[in-house]
C-alpha positions, -999 to +999 in steps of 0.1 A: -554+146-315-570+122-339-567+131-376-584+114-405-569+118-440-594+129-466-590+115-501-598+142-527-590+121-557-620+121-580-636+151-563-642+185-578-631+213-554-643+249-561-639+280-539-673+289-525-659+318-503-625+334-507-599+332-479-607+350-446-585+355-416-594+329-389-602+345-355-593+329-322-614+355-303-637+376-324-648+399-296-612+409-288-599+407-323-574+379-316-562+363-349-556+325-349-521+314-356-504+280-364-489+266-332-458+254-349-450+282-373-468+312-359-483+319-394-517+335-396-544+309-402-570+315-429-603+297-437-616+290-472-651+277-479-647+250-505-675+233-525-666+196-524-684+176-551-680+139-554-703+110-566-732+134-573-731+149-538-720+184-530-712+200-497-695+232-486-667+226-461-646+252-443-609+244-447-582+260-425-548+266-440-518+288-430-516+320-450-483+313-468-496+280-480-523+296-502-512+297-538-528+318-565-559+339-566-588+322-548-619+341-560-653+325-558-657+298-584-620+290-587-611+253-590-585+243-564-564+214-551-561+207-514-528+191-503-528+170-471-564+175-462-574+160-428-606+159-408-604+164-371-634+155-349-639+178-319-661+180-289-665+205-260-688+215-233-699+251-226-725+260-200-735+224-196-742+219-233-721+195-253-712+204-288-693+184-315-683+186-351-655+181-376-629+206-387-609+204-419-572+214-422-550+214-453-513+217-457-519+238-487-546+251-511-536+258-547-556+276-574-560+255-606-573+284-626-555+286-659-540+251-656-566+233-676-561+226-713-586+235-739-601+208-760-592+208-797 
């Protein structure tokens, strides 16, 4: 599967929606898991601000790779962020989009230094 690395240097990343369990099948309550590790997958909506533009993107990350409290408004760092284009067909209709996956998401709350 094609993966496109996303450079977050120079971007401001802020939690827009705290982590939620990713569902593989919502109707049957099946939770999505990482194929390699078996860990539960989580989604975090992140406000991605760069060059005067802002967009909320949903980032998937394995539960153990979430560090710190990720409440709404918390600044974060995304490690190993990649974009994955996808396309599928259902009932004769083609759909496509981009998903985002990170190796880790880390809270930056409390790590900034106060100006003198």
